[in-house]
C-alpha positions in Angstrom: 5.5 -7.1 7.1 8.7 -8.6 7.6 10.0 -6.7 4.8 8.8 -3.4 7.1 10.3 -5.1 10.2 14.0 -5.5 8.5 14.0 -1.9 7.5 12.5 -0.7 10.7 9.7 0.3 9.4 9.8 0.3 5.2 11.0 2.5 3.1 10.9 6.3 4.2 10.7 10.1 3.1 13.7 11.0 0.8 14.6 7.6 0.5 14.9 5.9 -3.0 14.1 1.7 -2.7 14.9 -0.5 -6.0 13.9 -3.8 -6.8 15.9 -6.1 -8.6 15.0 -9.5 -10.1 15.6 -10.5 -14.3 13.3 -9.5 -17.1 10.1 -10.8 -16.7 10.2 -11.7 -13.0 8.1 -9.4 -11.6 9.8 -6.1 -10.8 6.2 -4.7 -12.1 4.0 -6.7 -9.4 6.5 -5.8 -6.5 5.7 -2.2 -7.2 2.2 -2.5 -7.7 2.3 -4.5 -4.7 3.7 -1.6 -2.6 1.3 0.7 -4.4 -1.6 -1.3 -2.7 -0.1 -1.4 0.6 0.8 2.1 0.7 -2.9 3.4 -0.5 -4.3 0.8 2.0 -3.3 3.0 4.8 -4.5 6.1 3.6 -1.6 7.4 1.6 -1.7 8.9 -1.8 0.4 7.2 -4.4 1.3 8.1 -7.8 2.6 5.6 -10.5 4.7 6.1 -13.2 4.9 3.6 -16.2 7.3 3.3 -18.4 6.2 0.2 -20.1 3.0 -0.8 -19.1 -0.3 1.0 -20.3 -2.4 2.5 -17.7 -5.2 0.2 -17.9 -3.2 -2.8 -17.2 -1.6 -1.4 -14.3 -5.1 0.1 -12.9 -6.0 -3.9 -13.2 -3.3 -5.1 -11.2 -4.0 -2.8 -8.7 -7.6 -3.2 -8.1 -7.2 -7.0 -8.6 -6.5 -7.9 -4.6 -9.2 -5.7 -3.6 -12.0 -7.3 -5.7 -10.5 -10.6 -5.4 -10.0 -10.9 -9.0 -7.4 -12.3 -11.7 -6.2 -9.1 -13.2 -5.9 -10.3 -16.3 -9.6 -11.2 -16.3 -10.7 -7.9 -14.4 -11.9 -6.1 -17.2 -14.4 -8.8 -18.0 -16.0 -8.5 -14.7 -19.1 -6.0 -14.7 -18.8 -3.0 -13.7 -21.8 -2.5 -11.3 -19.9 -5.3 -9.2 -16.6 -3.8 -9.4 -18.0 -0.5 -8.3 -20.2 -2.0 -5.6 -17.1 -4.2 -4.2 -14.5 -1.1 -4.4 -17.2 0.6 -2.5 -17.5 -1.8 0.3 -14.1 -2.2 0.5 -13.1 1.5 0.7 -15.8 2.0 2.9 -14.8 -0.2 6.2 -11.0 0.5 5.5 -12.1 4.3 5.4 -9.8 5.1 2.5 -9.7 8.5 1.0 -6.6 8.5 -0.8 -6.1 8.0 -4.2 -4.0 5.8 -6.8 -3.1 7.9 -9.9 -0.9 6.4 -13.0 0.7 8.1 -15.1 1.8 6.8 -18.4 5.6 7.9 -20.4 6.7 6.1 -23.3 10.5 4.7 -22.7 12.5 7.7 -22.0 10.1 9.8 -22.7 10.3 11.8 -19.5 12.9 12.7 -16.7 12.5 13.2 -12.6 11.8 17.1 -13.3 8.6 16.1 -16.1 7.7 13.5 -13.0 7.9 16.4 -10.1 6.1 19.2 -12.6 2.9 16.2 -12.1 3.2 15.8 -8.6 3.1 19.0 -7.9 0.0 19.6 -10.0 -1.8 17.0 -8.2 -0.7 18.8 -4.9 -2.1 21.9 -6.1 -5.2 21.1 -6.7 -5.1 19.8 -3.0 -4.6 15.8 -3.8 -1.9 13.9 -0.9 0.8 12.6 -2.7 2.7 10.5 -0.1 4.5 8.3 -2.3 5.9 8.3 -5.7 6.6 5.1 -8.1 8.8 4.7 -10.8 7.8 1.8 -13.0 11.0 1.4 -14.0 14.4 3.4 -13.1 16.6 2.0 -16.3 14.1 3.7 -18.6 13.9 7.3 -17.1 15.7 9.6 -19.0 17.6 11.6 -17.2 18.0 15.7 -17.2 21.8 16.0 -18.0 22.5 13.3 -20.7 26.2 12.8 -21.9 25.7 9.6 -24.2 26.8 6.7 -22.5 24.7 4.6 -21.4 26.0 3.5 -17.8 26.5 7.1 -16.7 22.8 8.1 -18.1 21.6 5.8 -16.3 23.6 6.6 -13.3 22.4 10.1 -13.4 18.9 9.0 -13.6 18.7 7.3 -9.9 20.3 10.5 -9.0 17.9 12.3 -9.5 15.2 9.9 -8.3 17.0 10.1 -5.3 17.2 14.1 -5.0 13.0 13.9 -6.2 12.5 11.5 -3.4 14.5 15.0 -1.6 12.7 17.3 -2.9 9.3 16.0 -2.9 9.6 14.9 0.6 8.3 11.0 -0.4 9.4 7.2 -0.6 10.5 6.9 -3.6 10.1 2.7 -5.2 11.5 1.8 -8.6 13.0 -1.3 -10.2 16.2 -2.1 -11.8 16.8 -5.3 -14.6 19.9 -7.8 -13.5 22.3 -9.0 -15.9 22.6 -11.8 -17.4 24.8 -13.7 -14.9 22.0 -13.5 -12.3 20.3 -15.7 -14.3 22.3 -18.6 -13.2 22.8 -17.0 -9.2 20.4 -18.2 -6.5 21.3 -15.3 -4.9 21.1 -12.2 -6.6 23.5 -9.0 -5.2 24.1 -6.0 -6.1 26.9 -7.0 -8.3 24.5 -8.3 -10.8 22.8 -4.7 -11.3 23.1 -4.3 -15.0 24.4 -1.7 -16.8 25.5 1.1 -14.0 26.3 0.1 -10.7 26.4 3.4 -9.4 22.8 2.7 -8.6 24.8 0.6 -5.9 25.8 3.6 -4.4 22.9 5.5 -5.1 20.0 3.9 -3.6 19.3 3.6 0.3 17.7 -0.1 -0.2 18.4 -2.9 -3.0 16.3 -6.0 -2.3 16.8 -8.9 -5.3 13.9 -11.4 -5.8 15.9 -14.3 -6.4 14.5 -17.4 -8.0 15.5 -20.6 -9.2 13.1 -22.6 -11.9 11.7 -24.8 -9.3 10.7 -22.0 -7.1 9.3 -20.1 -10.0 6.8 -23.4 -11.1 5.8 -23.0 -7.3 5.1 -19.5 -6.9 7.8 -18.9 -4.4 11.0 -16.8 -4.1 13.4 -15.1 -1.5 13.7 -11.5 -1.0 17.6 -10.5 -0.6 18.3 -7.4 0.8 21.6 -6.9 -1.3 21.8 -3.3 0.6 20.4 -1.4 3.3 22.1 1.7 4.4 20.7 1.7 7.7 19.4 -1.8 8.5 19.2 -5.5 7.6 21.9 -5.7 4.8 22.1 -9.7 4.0 18.7 -10.6 5.4 16.5 -13.0 3.8 13.1 -13.6 3.3 11.0 -16.3 2.0 7.9 -15.6 0.5 4.9 -17.0 -2.1 3.9 -14.9 -4.9 0.8 -14.3 -6.7 1.0 -12.0 -9.8 -2.4 -12.7 -10.9 -3.2 -10.4 -8.1 0.1 -8.7 -7.4 0.4 -10.3 -4.1 3.4 -11.0 -1.9 3.0 -13.0 1.5 5.7 -14.6 3.7 6.9 -18.0 3.4 6.6 -19.3 6.7 7.3 -22.8 5.5 10.3 -22.6 3.8 13.7 -23.2 4.5 16.1 -20.5 3.3 18.8 -21.7 1.2 22.6 -20.6 1.4 23.3 -16.9 0.6 26.3 -17.8 -1.3 26.5 -16.0 -4.6 28.5 -17.7 -6.0 26.3 -21.0 -6.3 25.3 -21.0 -9.4 22.1 -23.1 -11.3 22.8 -26.2 -13.0 21.9 -25.4 -16.4 20.7 -28.8 -17.1 
C-alpha cells in the first residue's frame, strides 16, 4: 500500500516499472508479489519467466494464498490445496487468471510475448498486467551485437509493449557489483545499460545490508519516478518463503546517501 501511495495509485497502463536488486536478493520475489496483488484485485496476469521453471513460479504465486512455504508446497495434498484455493477465490470473488509462460534466456522478444498475450485475449482471457522475469535477458527484436545497446533496445521494446497492449509492465534488472557495498542503490548502479533509467517510468531499488538481510528486512528506494515520489524510501519486511513484502513501520530509515559504503569487514 505505501508503494501505491508514493506512485499515486501504482503502476498504470502503458507504463514500465523496473525492480532493481543485486543477484539473489529477491527480484523474482517482488515480481511474484506484485502479480499476487494484481490477481487479488481480479486482474488477469501473464508472467513470462526466462530463468525459473513454471512450477517454481506457480508455487511461489500460490504459497501465500494457501499459507504454505513455496519450497514445500509440492508436499501439500492436492485435495487440501484445491480446497484452500476454492475457498479463497470464492471469498474474494476472483475470476481472473494467472498464466505463466517459460522461455529460455534470450529465447524470446517482446514481439513473441505480445503474440502470446493476443492469443489469450482472442480466446476471451483478460490480460491486465504483464510481468517479465527479467528484462536483462529478453532478446531484442533488432540485435546489433553490443550488449549495452541490445539491452537498451529490449527495455525500449518492453515500454512499447506496455503501450501497444495497454497494460502496465513490471520487470526487473540486476544492479552492478558496486551496489553490493552500498546502503542505497540508485540508478547509477544499474548493470550494463544506463539507458534503462531513461526508458523506465519507475525504478524501485531493493536496498539491503547483511544485517537487514539476516532479519528479513529491506528498504525500497524510489530511484526514479517519472511523475511522483523520486527519492522516497520505505522500510519493509520480507518473507520470501511466500513471496511477501509488508511495511516495516517500526524501522528507522538510514541516510539515503548512496556514497555510504558498507564496511567489508
